[in-house]
GUSEDO-584009 format. One line per 4 residues: number of its first residue (from 0); their letters; for each residue x, y, z of N, C-alpha, C. Coordinates in pm, 1 decimal, decimal comma, always signed. Atoms other than C-alpha are relative to their C-alpha. Last residue first. Example, Ala and Ser with C-alpha at 12.3 -4.5 7.8 and 13.67 -1.06 7.14 Angstrom:
% residues 2
1 = SA = -82,0 -119,0 -6,0 +1367,0 -106,0 +714,0 -77,0 +109,0 +73,0 ~ +89,0 -119,0 +0,0 +1230,0 -450,0 +780,0 +90,0 +120,0 +0,0
//
This chain:
% residues 236
235 = IDSE = +48,5 +91,9 -101,5 +10150,1 +12271,2 +12729,1 +103,4 -108,8 +21,5 ~ -74,5 -30,2 -121,4 +10237,2 +12581,9 +12526,3 -50,8 -82,4 +116,9 ~ -104,5 +101,8 -19,3 +10114,1 +12424,7 +12203,1 +78,8 +22,7 +127,1 ~ +56,7 +134,9 -0,4 +9778,4 +12605,3 +12187,4 +104,6 -105,6 +30,8
231 = RDLP = +77,4 +21,7 -121,0 +9928,4 +12937,9 +12296,3 -52,7 -142,1 +8,1 ~ +141,8 -5,5 +29,3 +10192,1 +12916,9 +12025,7 -77,6 -28,3 +128,0 ~ +63,3 +121,2 +50,7 +10528,7 +12965,5 +12187,4 -143,3 +28,9 -41,3 ~ +98,5 +62,5 -88,7 +10694,7 +13302,9 +12222,1 -61,8 -121,3 -64,9
227 = LTAL = +137,0 -32,4 +33,3 +11003,9 +13370,1 +12006,9 -95,6 -65,4 +99,1 ~ +90,2 +113,0 -19,1 +11356,3 +13370,6 +12145,1 -142,9 +43,9 -24,9 ~ +92,8 -10,4 -112,8 +11565,4 +13650,5 +11999,5 -88,9 -122,2 +6,1 ~ -69,9 +22,2 -125,3 +11856,7 +13554,1 +11775,1 -94,0 +3,2 +119,0
223 = PAHE = -47,3 -124,0 -63,4 +11638,8 +13519,0 +11469,8 +62,9 -30,2 +134,1 ~ +85,7 -54,1 -105,8 +11622,8 +13171,7 +11315,5 +55,8 +131,7 +50,6 ~ +47,8 -130,7 +42,9 +11796,9 +13104,6 +10984,1 -90,9 +64,8 +104,0 ~ -113,5 -75,1 +53,8 +12008,7 +12815,6 +11108,5 -39,8 +142,3 -38,2
219 = LYEQ = -77,8 -54,9 -111,0 +11719,4 +12696,6 +11320,7 +117,9 +83,9 -47,7 ~ +77,9 -102,2 -69,3 +11486,8 +12653,9 +11022,7 +85,5 +69,0 +107,0 ~ +6,5 -114,2 +91,1 +11756,3 +12469,7 +10829,4 -79,6 +114,8 +61,4 ~ -130,8 -65,4 -3,2 +11827,1 +12240,4 +11124,6 +0,6 +124,0 -88,7
215 = LIMP = -10,1 -71,3 -126,7 +11455,9 +12164,1 +11154,2 +132,7 +75,2 +10,2 ~ +91,6 -113,6 +10,5 +11441,3 +12077,1 +10784,4 +5,6 +83,1 +128,1 ~ -68,9 -101,6 +78,2 +11752,3 +11860,4 +10825,7 -87,3 +123,5 -19,9 ~ -101,8 -66,8 -83,2 +11584,2 +11669,7 +11108,9 +73,1 +110,9 -75,9
211 = FTSA = +56,5 -84,6 -105,5 +11273,5 +11609,6 +10888,9 +107,0 +66,7 +87,6 ~ -44,7 -138,2 +18,7 +11460,9 +11481,0 +10582,4 -46,5 +92,7 +112,7 ~ -143,2 -3,5 +29,0 +11448,7 +11105,1 +10650,6 +53,6 +141,7 -14,7 ~ -74,3 +6,2 -126,5 +11108,2 +11133,9 +10818,8 +150,2 +12,2 -23,4
207 = PVFR = -66,8 +128,6 -25,2 +10961,9 +11242,3 +10485,8 +81,2 +4,3 +129,4 ~ -144,0 -19,3 -14,0 +10741,2 +11554,0 +10519,5 +64,1 -135,9 +27,3 ~ -75,6 +116,2 -47,8 +10382,5 +11534,8 +10392,2 +148,8 +32,9 +1,5 ~ -142,0 -6,6 +32,6 +10145,8 +11831,1 +10360,9 +72,5 -118,2 +62,6
203 = VGLE = -83,2 -29,8 -116,8 +9783,1 +11725,7 +10391,6 +146,3 -0,4 -42,2 ~ -51,6 -135,0 +14,3 +9550,9 +11744,6 +10089,3 +83,0 +45,7 +118,4 ~ +70,9 -90,8 -90,8 +9354,2 +11441,7 +10199,9 +47,2 +144,7 -12,0 ~ +143,0 +7,1 +29,4 +9458,9 +11226,1 +9903,1 -79,1 +101,0 +82,9
199 = EAWK = +22,3 -67,1 +128,1 +9818,6 +11342,9 +9941,5 -147,6 +0,3 -36,1 ~ -17,2 -142,2 -29,8 +9813,7 +11245,1 +10308,4 -23,7 +81,2 -127,1 ~ +130,5 -48,4 -43,3 +9671,0 +10912,6 +10189,4 +6,4 +142,6 +53,1 ~ +100,5 +10,2 +106,2 +9977,8 +10830,3 +9981,7 -131,8 +63,6 +42,3
195 = QIGF = -28,5 -98,6 +104,3 +10225,6 +10956,6 +10239,4 -109,1 +1,4 -106,6 ~ +35,6 -130,9 -53,6 +10063,8 +10760,8 +10521,5 +22,5 +107,9 -105,3 ~ +144,7 -3,9 -10,6 +10079,8 +10443,9 +10312,7 -47,7 +133,7 +52,8 ~ +54,0 -38,7 +130,2 +10439,0 +10516,5 +10216,6 -152,1 +6,4 +2,5
191 = DSAV = +96,5 +100,3 +45,9 +10542,7 +10516,0 +10583,1 -63,0 +45,7 -131,2 ~ -71,1 +69,0 +108,0 +10853,2 +10727,6 +10650,9 -88,1 -107,3 -62,7 ~ -0,7 +146,6 -6,1 +10659,3 +10978,7 +10859,1 +88,8 -54,6 -110,5 ~ -138,2 +47,6 +10,7 +10613,9 +11350,1 +10934,9 -0,2 -150,8 +19,9
187 = VAAE = -23,1 +133,9 -53,7 +10266,7 +11491,4 +10863,6 +146,7 -37,0 -20,7 ~ -69,2 +93,4 +87,9 +10230,8 +11866,7 +10813,7 +19,0 -132,7 +72,1 ~ -142,7 +19,4 -21,6 +9970,8 +12059,5 +11010,6 +57,5 -94,1 -105,0 ~ -57,1 -56,6 +122,3 +9626,1 +12198,0 +10938,2 +153,1 -4,3 +8,4
183 = LERA = -88,3 -110,7 -37,1 +9547,7 +12114,8 +11302,1 +53,8 +75,3 -120,3 ~ +64,8 -83,4 -100,8 +9244,3 +11894,0 +11225,9 +82,1 +125,1 +29,2 ~ +106,7 -72,9 +67,7 +9399,1 +11759,2 +10906,0 -70,6 +95,8 +96,4 ~ -63,3 -96,1 +90,5 +9717,4 +11667,6 +11090,2 -103,9 +83,0 -74,1
179 = LILV = -51,0 -110,4 -80,2 +9515,4 +11509,4 +11371,7 +65,3 +106,1 -88,4 ~ +113,7 -76,7 -52,1 +9315,1 +11297,0 +11128,3 +48,7 +121,8 +77,2 ~ +61,8 -75,6 +108,9 +9626,7 +11188,8 +10938,4 -115,8 +86,4 +48,8 ~ -95,1 -100,7 +47,5 +9821,9 +11087,8 +11249,0 -63,6 +87,7 -107,3
175 = DIDP = -1,1 -109,5 -96,9 +9518,0 +10910,8 +11396,1 +93,0 +112,0 -44,8 ~ +120,3 -79,9 +23,9 +9482,1 +10703,4 +11078,2 -4,2 +118,7 +94,7 ~ -14,3 -63,5 +131,4 +9839,3 +10579,0 +11102,9 -117,6 +93,0 -28,1 ~ -85,5 -118,2 -10,6 +9796,3 +10516,8 +11478,1 +20,6 +72,2 -132,8
171 = ASDL = +73,7 -114,6 -54,8 +9494,9 +10291,3 +11404,3 +89,7 +122,4 +16,7 ~ +7,0 -7,0 -145,8 +9701,1 +10058,7 +11186,2 -76,4 +124,2 +42,7 ~ +25,4 +131,4 -59,4 +9724,0 +9927,5 +10830,3 -1,2 +4,2 +151,6 ~ +8,0 -29,0 -142,8 +9700,0 +10239,1 +10616,8 -38,9 -128,0 +70,3
167 = IGYR = +134,1 -10,5 -58,0 +9809,2 +10124,4 +10273,6 +10,6 +41,8 +145,4 ~ +81,2 -104,7 +58,5 +10114,0 +10170,6 +10049,9 -140,3 +11,0 +54,2 ~ -73,3 -111,9 +58,7 +10287,7 +9841,5 +10123,9 -96,7 +99,3 -62,5 ~ -34,5 -105,7 -94,1 +10075,4 +9628,1 +10359,2 +66,4 +119,5 -65,0
163 = LASR = +108,3 -54,7 -81,3 +9876,8 +9384,3 +10145,8 +38,2 +125,1 +77,8 ~ +119,0 -30,9 +80,1 +10106,9 +9296,9 +9856,3 -106,8 +70,7 +80,9 ~ -29,9 -109,1 +91,6 +10427,8 +9320,9 +10058,3 -123,3 +43,3 -77,2 ~ -14,3 -122,7 -77,5 +10286,2 +9113,9 +10342,0 +25,3 +120,3 -90,4
159 = YKNR = +133,5 -35,9 -48,9 +10167,2 +8849,8 +10096,6 +5,4 +129,7 +79,9 ~ +77,0 -58,4 +109,9 +10497,3 +8840,6 +9909,1 -136,9 +47,9 +48,7 ~ -62,6 -125,5 +42,2 +10700,0 +8790,1 +10226,0 -81,8 +68,9 -108,3 ~ +17,7 -100,9 -104,5 +10460,4 +8531,1 +10370,2 +57,2 +134,6 -42,4
155 = FKGI = +139,0 -46,4 -3,8 +10440,8 +8337,2 +10044,2 -19,2 +111,6 +103,0 ~ +20,2 -89,7 +113,9 +10817,2 +8315,8 +10007,6 -140,2 +59,4 +1,7 ~ -79,9 -120,2 -23,5 +10848,0 +8173,1 +10356,8 -16,7 +101,6 -111,3 ~ +72,6 -77,0 -100,6 +10561,7 +7931,3 +10293,8 +74,8 +129,9 +30,7
151 = HVGI = +109,0 -72,4 +65,6 +10731,7 +7823,6 +9971,7 -82,6 +81,5 +99,7 ~ -53,5 -103,2 +89,1 +11055,9 +7735,3 +10144,6 -111,5 +83,6 -60,1 ~ -60,6 -107,1 -78,8 +10885,3 +7552,1 +10429,5 +51,2 +114,2 -85,1 ~ +104,7 -81,0 -62,0 +10661,9 +7354,9 +10192,2 +60,0 +116,4 +79,2
147 = VGRE = +98,3 -55,2 +93,3 +10941,8 +7236,8 +9969,8 -97,0 +93,8 +69,2 ~ -51,6 -53,1 +126,0 +11268,1 +7136,4 +10132,6 -98,9 +68,9 -90,3 ~ -125,7 -74,3 -6,3 +11195,5 +7079,5 +10498,1 +31,1 +72,5 -130,3 ~ +3,6 -103,5 -103,1 +10828,0 +6984,7 +10507,1 +125,2 +85,7 -1,7
143 = IEAE = +89,6 -107,2 +42,7 +10833,2 +6800,2 +10175,8 +3,6 +115,0 +99,2 ~ -64,9 -68,9 +110,9 +11137,9 +6598,3 +10276,0 -83,2 +117,3 -49,6 ~ -112,8 -75,4 -53,0 +10988,1 +6509,4 +10611,5 +67,5 +81,4 -109,0 ~ +49,8 -110,7 -81,4 +10654,2 +6410,7 +10460,6 +114,2 +87,0 +53,3
139 = IDKK = +62,6 -99,6 +88,1 +10812,4 +6202,5 +10185,0 -42,9 +121,2 +81,2 ~ -107,7 -71,6 +67,0 +11041,7 +6023,4 +10427,6 -55,5 +109,5 -90,7 ~ -64,2 -83,3 -100,4 +10745,7 +5928,6 +10643,5 +111,2 +83,7 -61,6 ~ +82,4 -117,9 -25,6 +10552,4 +5809,3 +10339,7 +64,9 +93,4 +100,5
135 = NDAK = +128,4 +26,6 -62,5 +10831,1 +5571,1 +10229,6 -72,2 +131,5 +29,5 ~ +17,7 +143,7 -20,3 +11147,6 +5545,5 +10020,9 -135,6 -32,7 +59,9 ~ +0,4 +42,5 -139,3 +11141,7 +5900,9 +9883,6 -28,0 -149,3 +10,5 ~ -137,5 +11,9 -45,9 +11242,7 +5995,9 +9530,1 +8,7 -48,3 +144,6
131 = TQIL = -56,5 +129,0 +40,4 +10898,8 +5919,3 +9384,0 +142,3 -20,1 +48,8 ~ +61,9 +111,3 -71,8 +10742,1 +6201,1 +9582,0 +66,9 -133,2 -33,0 ~ -98,2 +64,9 -87,8 +10986,4 +6463,9 +9460,5 -54,8 -125,7 +67,2 ~ -124,4 +30,6 +70,7 +10787,6 +6573,5 +9156,1 +98,9 -76,2 +87,2
127 = LCDT = +21,9 +113,7 +89,5 +10450,2 +6548,2 +9327,1 +129,6 -41,6 -68,2 ~ +22,2 +119,0 -83,2 +10564,2 +6772,6 +9608,9 -17,5 -124,8 -86,1 ~ -131,2 +47,0 -44,6 +10705,2 +7023,3 +9360,3 -12,9 -126,0 +85,7 ~ -68,3 +58,1 +115,3 +10364,3 +7051,1 +9195,7 +135,7 -56,9 +39,1
123 = SSEW = +63,8 +129,3 +26,7 +10193,4 +7104,4 +9530,1 +67,6 -71,8 -116,7 ~ -46,6 +94,8 -101,1 +10444,1 +7374,8 +9622,2 -60,4 -137,9 -22,7 ~ -140,9 +28,9 +21,4 +10384,5 +7560,7 +9295,8 +50,7 -103,4 +99,4 ~ -11,3 +82,1 +121,3 +10006,0 +7538,9 +9324,7 +144,6 -42,0 -23,8
119 = ITEE = +53,8 +132,8 -30,6 +10009,5 +7660,3 +9683,9 +14,6 -92,5 -120,2 ~ -94,0 +66,4 -90,4 +10235,3 +7950,5 +9591,5 -45,5 -141,5 +32,6 ~ -121,1 +36,4 +74,7 +10030,1 +8052,0 +9289,6 +98,4 -76,9 +86,5 ~ +34,4 +108,0 +91,7 +9705,2 +8040,6 +9489,9 +122,9 -46,9 -78,5
115 = AIVM = +22,1 +121,3 -78,2 +9856,1 +8246,0 +9771,3 -29,4 -118,5 -90,8 ~ -131,2 +46,8 -44,4 +9992,3 +8505,0 +9527,9 -12,9 -129,8 +78,0 ~ -67,6 +55,1 +118,4 +9651,1 +8534,2 +9363,9 +136,3 -56,3 +37,3 ~ +61,2 +128,4 +30,3 +9482,1 +8577,4 +9703,0 +68,9 -66,7 -118,9
111 = GKNI = -45,2 +97,4 -98,7 +9725,1 +8850,6 +9803,0 -55,2 -138,5 -26,6 ~ -139,1 +31,7 +33,1 +9658,8 +9037,2 +9478,7 +54,7 -104,7 +97,0 ~ +2,0 +87,8 +116,3 +9287,2 +9013,3 +9548,4 +140,9 -39,0 -42,5 ~ +43,8 +130,7 -48,8 +9340,5 +9159,3 +9894,2 -2,6 -100,5 -114,3
107 = RERM = -113,0 +62,0 -69,1 +9539,2 +9446,1 +9742,8 -35,0 -139,4 +51,8 ~ -101,4 +36,6 +99,4 +9264,6 +9526,5 +9494,5 +117,7 -70,1 +65,0 ~ +51,8 +116,5 +71,0 +8999,4 +9517,4 +9766,2 +101,2 -47,8 -103,6 ~ -13,4 +115,8 -87,5 +9209,2 +9752,1 +9980,0 -46,8 -127,0 -70,0
103 = HSVY = -142,8 +31,0 -8,3 +9241,1 +10001,0 +9694,9 +23,2 -124,3 +84,9 ~ -37,1 +60,9 +128,3 +8868,4 +9991,2 +9626,1 +145,5 -43,7 +1,1 ~ +63,3 +132,8 +3,5 +8799,0 +10052,2 +9996,0 +37,0 -72,4 -129,3 ~ -72,7 +84,8 -94,1 +9050,7 +10339,4 +9999,7 -55,5 -142,2 -0,1
99 = EHFV = -124,5 +43,9 +62,9 +8907,2 +10490,9 +9684,3 +78,5 -92,6 +91,3 ~ +37,6 +85,5 +113,1 +8559,9 +10500,4 +9839,2 +125,4 -53,8 -69,0 ~ +30,1 +132,8 -53,1 +8708,9 +10630,1 +10164,1 -43,5 -95,9 -110,0 ~ -123,4 +58,2 -51,4 +8872,5 +10921,0 +9982,6 -25,6 -140,4 +52,3
95 = KSPI = -76,6 +50,5 +113,6 +8560,5 +10991,5 +9779,7 +128,7 -68,0 +46,1 ~ +39,7 +139,4 +21,4 +8362,4 +11023,7 +10104,1 +76,4 -62,2 -115,2 ~ +87,4 +24,4 +114,9 +8558,0 +11341,1 +10179,2 -30,3 -148,5 -19,8 ~ -81,7 +56,9 +106,4 +8703,5 +11355,4 +10532,6 -91,6 -32,7 -117,3
91 = QVNY = +69,6 +51,2 +117,9 +8546,8 +11575,9 +10797,7 +100,0 -46,4 -105,9 ~ -84,5 -23,7 +117,2 +8708,1 +11615,2 +11139,1 -63,8 -67,4 -120,3 ~ +33,2 -123,1 +70,6 +8419,7 +11626,0 +11387,8 +88,6 +31,0 -120,2 ~ +142,1 -20,2 +25,4 +8402,7 +11278,0 +11538,5 -28,0 +118,9 -92,4
87 = RDPA = +48,7 +98,1 +97,1 +8763,4 +11156,3 +11525,6 -146,0 +21,8 -38,0 ~ +145,4 -14,2 -5,4 +8898,0 +11470,1 +11691,5 -61,8 -90,1 -106,7 ~ +64,6 -51,9 +121,2 +9257,1 +11353,3 +11732,0 -152,0 +3,2 +15,5 ~ +88,8 +100,9 +58,9 +9384,5 +11313,7 +12089,4 -65,3 +58,8 -124,2
83 = KKVL = +137,0 -43,8 +26,5 +9669,9 +11553,1 +12157,6 -79,1 -113,2 -63,3 ~ +93,4 +113,0 +9,0 +10014,7 +11507,7 +12307,9 -141,9 +53,0 -20,9 ~ +132,0 -38,7 -50,5 +10258,2 +11790,7 +12232,8 -96,7 -115,8 -23,2 ~ +105,6 +37,3 +92,9 +10608,2 +11649,6 +12194,7 -135,0 +31,8 +61,8
79 = WTDI = -5,4 -80,4 +121,5 +10884,8 +11835,7 +12377,8 -103,0 -37,3 -105,7 ~ -17,7 -144,5 -14,1 +10848,2 +11728,0 +12739,7 -24,2 +75,9 -130,4 ~ +105,6 -59,3 -81,3 +10703,2 +11376,8 +12735,8 +6,7 +152,7 +0,8 ~ +127,5 +27,5 +67,5 +10922,3 +11260,8 +12448,2 -113,8 +69,1 +74,3
75 = KAIV = +5,8 -93,7 +112,8 +11221,9 +11433,9 +12609,3 -128,7 -20,9 -80,4 ~ +29,6 -132,4 -55,1 +11154,9 +11247,7 +12934,1 -11,4 +103,7 -111,5 ~ +143,8 -0,1 -30,5 +11139,4 +10919,7 +12741,5 -41,3 +135,1 +56,9 ~ +68,1 +2,8 +128,9 +11482,5 +10994,3 +12596,2 -151,3 +4,3 +20,8
71 = DADC = +3,0 -135,6 +54,3 +11614,9 +11101,2 +12937,3 -69,6 +5,7 -136,1 ~ +119,4 -72,1 -43,6 +11512,5 +10767,9 +13088,8 -8,8 +139,3 -60,3 ~ -7,6 -58,1 -133,6 +11775,5 +10586,9 +12886,6 -125,1 +80,5 +31,0 ~ -39,1 -141,2 -6,1 +11679,7 +10384,6 +12581,3 -0,2 +49,2 +144,5
67 = GNNQ = -94,0 -27,9 -107,9 +11675,3 +10006,2 +12613,7 +47,2 +143,6 +8,0 ~ -134,4 -9,2 +56,6 +11520,1 +9934,8 +12275,1 +103,4 +42,5 +104,3 ~ -38,2 +130,5 +53,5 +11196,2 +9808,1 +12431,8 +140,4 -0,6 -59,9 ~ -23,2 +93,5 -109,8 +11169,4 +10122,6 +12644,4 +49,5 -134,4 -51,4
63 = AFER = -118,7 -43,8 -73,6 +11212,9 +10360,4 +12350,5 +33,9 -98,6 +111,5 ~ -114,6 +21,0 +88,0 +10965,7 +10166,5 +12135,7 +129,7 +36,6 +71,6 ~ -29,3 +143,2 +0,4 +10716,8 +10147,1 +12422,3 +122,2 -30,1 -86,9 ~ -51,5 +36,0 -132,2 +10734,2 +10524,8 +12472,0 +38,9 -148,2 +4,4
59 = LENY = -132,8 -59,1 -17,8 +10698,3 +10591,9 +12099,9 +61,5 -39,4 +133,7 ~ -94,0 +71,1 +87,0 +10407,7 +10350,1 +12055,1 +142,1 +50,6 +21,4 ~ -31,0 +128,5 -64,9 +10228,9 +10497,2 +12357,0 +99,0 -80,9 -82,9 ~ -76,0 -28,6 -122,2 +10251,3 +10847,8 +12207,2 +40,1 -130,0 +69,9
55 = VSPF = -140,3 -16,8 +39,2 +10140,6 +10716,2 +11868,3 +87,6 +28,7 +121,5 ~ -51,3 +102,6 +91,8 +9813,7 +10574,8 +12006,5 +148,6 +15,1 -32,3 ~ -119,0 +66,5 -56,3 +9736,4 +10779,7 +12319,5 +75,7 -87,6 -99,0 ~ +6,7 +64,6 -131,7 +9741,4 +11050,7 +12206,7 -130,1 -80,3 +9,7
51 = PVYC = +133,1 +44,7 -41,6 +9833,2 +11157,5 +11855,5 +8,2 -75,4 +132,3 ~ +18,1 +144,2 +19,9 +10177,5 +11321,6 +11849,1 -141,4 -35,9 +43,3 ~ +106,1 +73,4 -68,0 +10233,8 +11693,2 +11797,5 +15,0 -149,9 -23,2 ~ +1,8 +137,4 +49,9 +10544,7 +11893,3 +11707,3 -97,9 -80,9 +85,1
47 = SIGL = +66,7 +98,5 -85,5 +10503,5 +12269,7 +11751,3 +0,7 -137,2 -67,7 ~ +46,8 +112,2 +80,9 +10744,7 +12523,3 +11604,1 -55,6 -107,5 +92,5 ~ +139,8 +28,8 -28,9 +10763,1 +12831,2 +11829,6 -58,0 -110,6 -84,9 ~ +87,2 -37,3 +111,0 +11082,8 +12940,0 +11660,9 -147,5 -23,6 +26,6
43 = QLRA = -51,1 -111,6 +78,2 +11351,0 +12944,1 +11929,6 -97,9 +49,4 -106,0 ~ -36,0 -113,7 -83,7 +11191,9 +12732,2 +12201,5 +39,8 +122,3 -81,6 ~ +116,6 -48,1 -75,0 +11006,9 +12492,0 +11971,4 +33,5 +126,2 +79,0 ~ +93,2 -63,2 +94,1 +11287,6 +12456,7 +11719,8 -122,4 +55,3 +72,9
39 = SAIL = -56,4 -128,2 +41,9 +11538,8 +12393,1 +11997,9 -95,7 +74,5 -92,3 ~ -0,6 -90,2 -115,7 +11320,1 +12122,8 +12154,2 +51,5 +137,7 -40,1 ~ +139,2 -41,9 -21,2 +11251,7 +11959,1 +11815,9 -7,6 +99,5 +114,7 ~ +29,2 -96,0 +106,7 +11625,2 +11952,8 +11746,2 -142,0 +54,2 +13,9
35 = ELVK = -71,2 -122,6 -35,2 +11680,0 +11788,3 +12085,4 -21,0 +107,7 -106,0 ~ +76,4 -66,9 -105,5 +11407,7 +11535,7 +12003,8 +68,5 +128,8 +45,5 ~ +116,5 -61,0 +63,0 +11583,1 +11448,4 +11677,0 -82,5 +76,7 +102,7 ~ -44,6 -110,4 +84,8 +11913,3 +11393,0 +11857,8 -119,0 +70,3 -65,2
31 = RMGD = -40,8 -111,5 -85,7 +11758,1 +11182,2 +12135,6 +37,6 +121,9 -83,8 ~ +121,2 -59,1 -56,1 +11577,5 +10959,3 +11885,8 +33,9 +122,7 +84,0 ~ +72,2 -65,1 +109,1 +11902,3 +10902,0 +11697,5 -126,5 +67,6 +48,8 ~ -70,4 -125,5 +26,8 +12094,5 +10833,4 +12017,0 -67,6 +76,8 -112,8
27 = CMGA = +31,0 -93,1 -108,3 +11831,3 +10575,9 +12110,7 +68,5 +134,4 -20,8 ~ +140,3 -39,0 +5,5 +11852,0 +10401,1 +11772,7 -32,0 +106,1 +105,6 ~ +98,9 +74,2 -77,1 +12230,2 +10394,5 +11769,3 -140,6 +55,2 -11,2 ~ +6,8 +143,7 +25,8 +12460,2 +10515,9 +11492,6 -117,1 -67,7 +69,7
23 = VDLK = +26,6 +62,1 -129,3 +12427,9 +10893,5 +11462,7 -22,6 -149,0 -24,0 ~ -123,6 +66,7 -41,5 +12581,6 +11075,9 +11167,3 -12,4 -56,0 +141,1 ~ -42,6 -67,8 -122,0 +12274,8 +11302,2 +11138,8 +131,0 -55,4 +54,2 ~ -27,0 -138,7 +36,7 +12231,7 +11189,2 +10778,5 +47,6 +81,8 +119,2
19 = ERAQ = -121,4 -2,3 +81,0 +12266,7 +10826,0 +10888,3 +37,9 +142,9 -38,5 ~ -115,2 +21,7 -88,6 +12014,5 +10874,1 +11166,3 +130,5 +6,6 -77,2 ~ -19,4 -123,4 -76,4 +11765,0 +11025,3 +10920,8 +120,5 -13,5 +92,3 ~ -66,6 -96,4 +88,6 +11814,3 +10729,2 +10687,0 +25,2 +132,7 +71,8
15 = LDTL = -141,2 +34,1 +14,2 +11733,7 +10487,5 +10970,8 +74,3 +102,0 -85,5 ~ -40,1 +25,4 +138,5 +11401,1 +10649,0 +11064,4 +151,5 -20,2 -11,3 ~ -73,2 +126,9 +8,5 +11317,0 +10610,5 +11434,2 +56,8 -28,3 -138,6 ~ -111,4 +5,2 -94,4 +11197,6 +10954,4 +11543,2 +88,4 -122,3 -18,6
11 = ATTD = -66,1 -130,5 +2,4 +10966,0 +11041,2 +11253,6 +121,2 +3,2 +92,3 ~ -118,4 +5,1 +85,7 +10893,8 +10667,8 +11224,0 +71,1 +134,1 -9,3 ~ -112,4 +60,2 -73,6 +10658,8 +10691,3 +11523,2 +128,0 +2,0 -82,7 ~ +16,4 +145,1 -9,6 +10435,7 +10928,4 +11324,7 +120,4 -54,5 +76,9
7 = LVFR = -101,9 +102,5 +16,7 +10471,5 +11295,9 +11401,8 -57,1 -140,8 +9,2 ~ +55,3 +115,0 -71,4 +10225,1 +11579,0 +11345,1 +90,2 -118,5 -30,6 ~ -23,9 +132,3 +54,3 +10404,6 +11899,7 +11251,3 -72,9 -102,0 +86,6 ~ +43,9 +113,9 -79,4 +10310,7 +12261,4 +11303,4 +28,9 -128,8 -74,3
3 = QRLM = +12,6 +126,9 +70,7 +10480,3 +12576,9 +11178,7 -43,4 -108,9 +96,7 ~ +77,5 +81,9 -92,9 +10418,6 +12915,8 +11335,9 -28,7 -133,6 -68,1 ~ +17,0 +140,6 +34,8 +10677,7 +13141,6 +11177,7 -76,6 -75,9 +107,1 ~ -69,2 +83,0 -99,1 +10627,0 +13513,7 +11241,9 -33,7 -147,2 -25,4
//
């Protein structure tokens, strides 16, 4: 008898590609559709979908509220997602994983520093080149601010975020998702590459958020007609 468990990141309900595959346009309608699939999978197959509490649970509620979702979407979050605080004290994670994580973070920080140095150098060079074209110091400062420094700062911010954030765990909810999945021996559902990378390091099954609704649909299509009992642990 199928007893599948999933631990959901916020992106499991908000992924754009999943909405496109479900032929749903709006954010709230997309969340509602995925939650309805989760409800059917739970009632018919006993599939349990967990969210770390309070971190990811609060993120989901705030996301729904900030996007103007109706009260029924929040009600579905409360009803069909099993809230559970991850056991941060007793879940064991190999020290090798943290050693690699620290090394990975150091590498990313160094990349960010190099990008910053290149950007500052490039903007300083451009400032010197345009200095002679201005009539006075005030004109130089205004021209530099608008045409040089502003442009390079924008480029710097994009490159810095990409260098530091892509492929890493950069929030407490990300870590909670992985800890809870390891604790429950469940699959992680997310669209975050950082979660995917470290799920692989921890030996946790990873399900892309873009395919999660289709997986539920496939399960339901092959479900027996009789309603199955819920897992005792998830019947809350």
